[in-house]
C-alpha positions in Angstrom: 8.3 -92.2 9.1 6.5 -89.7 6.9 3.2 -90.9 8.1 4.4 -90.6 11.7 5.5 -87.0 11.3 2.1 -86.0 9.7 0.1 -87.6 12.4 2.1 -85.8 15.1 1.7 -82.4 13.4 -2.0 -82.8 12.6 -2.8 -83.3 16.3 -1.3 -80.0 17.6 -2.0 -77.5 14.8 -5.8 -77.0 15.2 -5.5 -76.2 18.9 -2.8 -73.7 18.4 -4.7 -72.0 15.5 -7.9 -71.7 17.6 -5.9 -70.2 20.5 -4.3 -67.6 18.2 -7.7 -66.5 16.8 -9.0 -66.1 20.4 -6.0 -63.8 21.3 -6.5 -61.8 18.2 -10.2 -61.3 18.9 -9.5 -60.1 22.5 -6.9 -57.7 21.4 -8.4 -56.0 18.3 -12.0 -57.0 18.0 -13.4 -58.4 14.7 -10.9 -58.7 11.8 -13.1 -56.5 9.6 -13.0 -53.6 12.0 -9.3 -53.9 12.3 -9.0 -53.7 8.6 -11.2 -50.6 8.4 -9.1 -48.9 11.1 -6.0 -49.8 9.1 -7.5 -48.4 5.9 -8.2 -45.1 7.7 -4.7 -45.0 9.0 -3.4 -45.7 5.5 -5.5 -42.9 4.0 -4.2 -40.5 6.7 -0.7 -41.5 5.9 -1.3 -40.7 2.3 -1.7 -36.9 3.3 1.7 -35.4 3.2 3.1 -34.1 6.5 3.7 -30.7 5.1 0.0 -30.4 4.0 -1.2 -31.4 7.5 1.1 -28.7 9.0 -0.3 -26.1 6.6 -3.9 -26.8 7.5 -3.1 -26.6 11.2 -1.2 -23.4 10.7 -3.9 -21.8 8.6 -6.5 -22.4 11.3 -4.3 -21.0 14.0 -3.5 -18.0 11.9 -7.2 -17.2 11.4 -7.8 -17.4 15.1 -4.8 -15.1 15.9 -5.9 -12.6 13.2 -9.4 -12.5 14.8 -8.0 -11.9 18.2 -5.6 -9.1 17.1 -8.4 -7.4 15.2 -10.7 -7.5 18.2 -7.9 -6.0 20.4 -7.2 -3.4 17.8 -10.9 -2.4 17.6 -11.2 -2.2 21.4 -8.1 -0.1 21.7 -9.3 2.3 19.0 -12.7 2.6 20.8 -10.9 3.4 24.1 -8.7 6.0 22.4 -11.7 7.6 20.7 -13.7 7.8 23.9 -10.7 9.3 25.8 -10.0 11.8 23.0 -13.7 12.9 23.0 -13.7 13.5 26.7 -10.4 15.4 26.7 -11.7 17.5 23.8 -14.7 18.5 25.9 -12.5 19.3 28.9 -10.3 21.5 26.8 -13.3 23.4 25.3 -15.2 23.7 28.6 -12.7 24.5 31.3 -15.4 26.0 33.6 -18.4 23.8 32.6 -18.0 20.6 34.5 -21.6 19.6 33.8 -20.8 19.3 30.1 -17.7 17.2 30.8 -19.7 15.0 33.1 -22.3 14.4 30.4 -19.5 13.4 28.0 -17.9 11.0 30.5 -21.1 9.1 31.4 -22.1 8.7 27.8 -18.7 7.5 26.7 -18.4 5.1 29.6 -21.8 3.6 29.0 -21.1 2.9 25.4 -17.5 1.7 25.7 -18.0 -0.5 28.8 -21.5 -1.7 27.6 -23.1 -1.1 30.9 -26.7 -0.1 31.3 -26.3 3.1 33.2 -23.5 5.4 34.3 -23.8 8.3 36.8 -21.7 11.1 38.3 -22.8 11.7 41.9 -21.6 14.8 43.7 -21.5 15.2 47.5 -22.9 18.2 49.2 -22.5 18.0 53.0 -24.7 15.2 54.3 -26.3 14.5 50.9 -25.3 13.4 47.4 -27.1 14.1 44.1 -27.1 13.2 40.5 -24.8 15.5 38.4 -25.0 13.5 35.1 -26.7 10.2 34.1 -26.5 8.4 30.7 -27.3 5.0 29.1 -25.7 3.7 25.9 -28.6 5.3 24.0 -27.9 8.8 25.4 -28.6 11.1 28.4 -31.0 9.5 30.9 -33.9 11.4 32.3 -34.7 10.2 35.9 -38.1 11.1 37.0 -37.4 10.0 40.6 -35.6 11.9 43.4 -32.1 13.1 42.6 -30.9 14.1 46.1 -30.2 11.3 48.7 -28.9 11.3 52.3 -25.5 9.9 53.0 -26.5 6.9 55.1 -24.6 3.6 54.8 -27.5 1.6 55.9 -29.8 3.1 53.3 -27.8 2.9 50.1 -24.5 1.7 48.6 -23.1 5.0 47.4 -22.9 6.3 50.9 -20.6 3.4 51.8 -18.2 4.2 49.0 -18.3 7.9 49.9 -17.5 7.3 53.6 -15.0 4.5 53.0 -13.3 6.5 50.2 -12.6 3.2 48.4 -13.8 1.5 45.3 -16.9 -0.7 46.0 -17.5 -3.5 43.5 -20.7 -5.5 43.8 -20.7 -8.0 40.9 -23.9 -9.9 41.8 -26.7 -8.4 43.7 -28.5 -11.7 44.0 -25.8 -12.9 46.4 -26.1 -10.0 48.9 -28.7 -8.2 51.0 -29.8 -5.0 49.3 -30.6 -1.7 51.2 -33.9 0.0 50.6 -32.6 2.3 47.8 -31.0 -0.6 45.8 -34.1 -2.7 46.2 -36.1 0.0 44.5 -33.5 0.3 41.7 -33.4 -3.5 41.3 -37.2 -3.7 40.9 -37.5 -0.6 38.7 -34.6 -1.1 36.3 -33.5 -4.7 36.8 -30.0 -3.8 38.1 -27.9 -6.7 39.2 -24.3 -5.4 39.5 -22.6 -2.1 40.3 -19.2 -0.4 40.5 -18.7 2.7 42.6 -15.5 4.7 42.2 -14.8 7.6 44.6 -13.8 11.0 43.4 -11.1 12.1 45.9 -9.6 15.5 46.3 -7.2 16.3 49.1 -8.2 13.0 50.8 -11.8 13.9 50.8 -14.5 12.2 48.8 -16.4 14.8 46.7 -18.5 12.3 44.7 -18.6 9.0 42.8 -18.5 7.7 39.3 -21.1 4.9 39.4 -21.6 2.2 36.8 -24.5 -0.3 36.9 -25.6 -3.2 34.8 -28.5 -5.6 34.5 -26.3 -8.6 34.1 -24.2 -9.8 37.0 -20.4 -10.0 36.8 -20.1 -7.5 33.8 -17.1 -5.6 35.3 -13.8 -7.5 35.0 -10.3 -6.2 35.5 -10.2 -4.6 32.1 -13.5 -2.8 32.6 -12.6 -1.6 36.0 -9.3 -0.2 34.7 -11.1 1.7 32.0 -13.7 3.0 34.4 -10.9 4.3 36.6 -9.6 6.2 33.6 -13.0 7.9 33.2 -13.0 8.6 37.0 -9.6 10.4 36.6 -10.9 12.5 33.7 -13.9 13.6 35.9 -11.4 14.7 38.6 -9.3 16.6 36.0 -12.5 18.5 34.9 -13.4 19.3 38.5 -9.8 20.5 39.3 -9.6 22.5 36.1 -12.9 24.3 37.0 -11.7 25.0 40.5 -8.4 26.4 39.4 -10.0 28.5 36.7 -12.5 29.9 39.2 -9.7 30.6 41.7 -7.8 32.4 39.0 -10.8 34.4 38.0 -11.4 35.3 41.7 -7.8 36.5 42.1 -8.2 38.5 38.9 -11.5 40.1 40.2 -9.9 40.9 43.5 -6.9 42.6 41.7 -9.3 44.5 39.5 -11.4 45.7 42.5 -8.3 46.7 44.4 -7.1 48.7 41.4 -10.5 50.4 41.0 -10.6 51.2 44.7 -7.1 52.7 44.6 -8.1 54.7 41.5 -11.2 56.0 43.2 -9.3 57.0 46.3 -6.7 58.7 44.2 -9.4 60.7 42.3 -11.0 61.8 45.5 -7.7 62.8 47.0 -7.0 64.9 43.9 -10.3 66.7 44.2 -9.6 67.3 47.9 -6.2 68.8 47.1 -7.7 71.1 44.5 -10.7 72.1 46.6 -9.3 72.8 50.0 -12.1 75.4 50.8 -14.9 74.0 48.7 -16.4 70.7 49.9 -19.1 70.4 47.2 -16.7 68.9 44.5 -15.4 66.5 47.1 -18.8 65.3 48.1 -19.8 64.9 44.4 -16.6 63.0 43.6 -17.2 60.6 46.6 -20.8 60.0 45.4 -19.6 59.3 41.8 -16.8 56.9 42.7 -19.1 55.1 45.2 -21.6 54.4 42.4 -18.9 53.2 40.1 -17.3 50.9 42.6 -20.6 49.4 43.8 -22.0 49.0 40.2 -25.0 51.1 41.3 -27.1 53.9 39.6 -27.1 56.8 42.0 -25.9 58.1 45.4 -26.4 60.7 48.1 -24.0 62.2 50.6 -25.8 63.2 53.7 -24.3 65.5 56.4 -25.6 65.4 60.0 -26.2 68.8 61.5 -27.0 67.5 65.0 -30.7 66.9 64.2 -31.2 66.1 60.5 -29.3 64.3 57.7 -29.2 66.9 54.9 -28.1 66.1 51.3 -24.8 67.8 50.4 -23.6 65.6 47.5 -25.3 63.8 44.6 -24.6 61.6 41.6 -27.0 60.8 38.8 -30.0 62.3 40.8 -32.6 64.2 38.9 -33.8 67.7 39.9 -37.2 66.5 41.1 -35.6 64.0 43.5 -33.1 66.5 44.8 -35.8 69.0 45.6 -37.8 66.3 47.4 -34.8 65.3 49.5 -34.0 68.9 50.3 -37.5 69.5 51.4 -37.6 66.3 53.6 -34.4 66.0 55.6 -33.9 62.7 57.3 -34.1 62.2 61.1 -32.1 59.3 62.5 -34.5 56.4 63.1 -35.8 53.2 61.4 -38.0 54.8 58.7 -35.2 55.0 56.1 -32.0 53.2 55.4 -29.9 56.3 55.9 -31.7 57.0 59.1 -30.9 53.5 60.4 -27.2 53.8 59.6 -27.1 57.1 61.4 -29.0 55.8 64.4 -27.2 52.5 64.8 -23.8 53.8 63.7 -23.3 50.8 61.4 -23.5 49.9 57.7 -27.1 48.9 56.7 -27.8 46.9 53.5 -31.4 46.2 52.3 -31.7 44.1 49.1 -35.3 45.2 48.3 -36.5 48.3 50.0 -39.9 47.9 48.4 -40.5 44.8 50.6 -39.1 46.3 53.8 -42.0 46.8 56.3 -40.2 49.5 58.3 -39.2 51.7 55.4 -41.5 54.7 55.4 -39.5 57.4 53.7 -41.7 58.7 50.9 -38.9 58.7 48.3 -39.4 55.1 47.5 -42.8 56.1 46.1 -41.1 58.9 44.0 -38.2 56.9 42.7 -38.1 53.2 41.7 -35.4 52.3 44.2 -34.9 48.6 45.1 -31.5 48.0 46.8 -29.9 50.5 49.2 -26.6 50.6 51.0 -26.0 53.2 53.7 -22.6 53.7 55.4 -22.2 56.0 58.4 -19.4 58.6 58.4 -18.0 58.8 62.0 -15.4 60.8 63.8 -14.8 58.8 66.8 -18.2 58.1 68.1 -19.7 61.2 66.7 -21.9 61.0 63.6 -20.7 63.1 60.7 -23.1 61.9 58.0 -23.8 58.9 55.7 -23.0 57.8 52.2 -26.1 56.2 50.7 -26.0 54.3 47.4 -29.0 53.1 45.4 -29.7 50.4 42.8 -32.9 50.5 40.7 -33.0 46.7 40.4 -32.2 43.8 42.7 -28.9 42.2 42.1 -26.9 39.5 44.0 -24.5 41.2 46.4 -20.8 40.9 46.0 -17.6 41.5 47.9 -16.7 44.6 45.9 -19.8 46.5 46.7 -21.6 44.8 49.6 -24.7 46.0 47.8 
């Protein structure tokens, strides 16, 4: 019986053993490799779970610290740039050029673009008001005034559309003639144009360009818009300041005119029968109001203009004018005002080809204003005021 049982078992065992080895080989490869994987697994299991969590947490913490440090540095840089621009705005309320220089330099450095420009519109053209690279102010040797023509350049399109124009990759679009030159000269491959709008009108652009494509993302565009807003603040501040100054000048001029009129009326009231003090007071106040040097009051006697009042006129000149009364005509400014019955202003009498009155050779007169005195259509005389140098004319003097 024992022999029978052994024989039966001995016949089936080898076949089953071989089959088991084949299945093991198909599932896990060679036994040696399985043992090596098992040893790695065992070594891994020897590391405590808490230690593995600590290593993972330390790596993530370093990444998070680096990210927060980068964000902090960028925020600090933005605040510093904004603070610098606002400081310049506060210190230069009327000098927009200085503010523009500060804005383009801060934008170029903060946004790491290759060039930043402020372009200002003037009718049918636009021009460079300020240009800077990260290294400092940029000197452009080329033209600085360009026509507003959408087919000729990109800035014109942004100016006329009054909307932001973002061109991230110039290699993907057809370039106008102006941008082709810029691309070849400076290697520009991307640009951002932000319109400066005031009362729904585009008065210029803040333009940012780069040599690398796709350098302006959402964060850079938002910061560029902040610089654009600062440029608008500077422009508006200068406009309001100039408007206030103009109102102040007008009030001052009005007060001076009223004062001068009052003084003349006082002289008239005190000199009812003596016109000489009245004429002299008119001449003096006319010189002061017009910021001139001297004046004559001429009275028309039906044939000649004869001097009857003076201010700051030397004896030699007075004697010359007395000896040479003026006949209405074109040979002198007083004569023209008398002949044409209108105010005549000549900015430089030395260059006037029709002026032939010899007094210009006696006295270094440059600018003359002559106002006729009329009673109805009848000529009474003229008030003639002189400057000894050429100055820009203004509303207060018309001289």
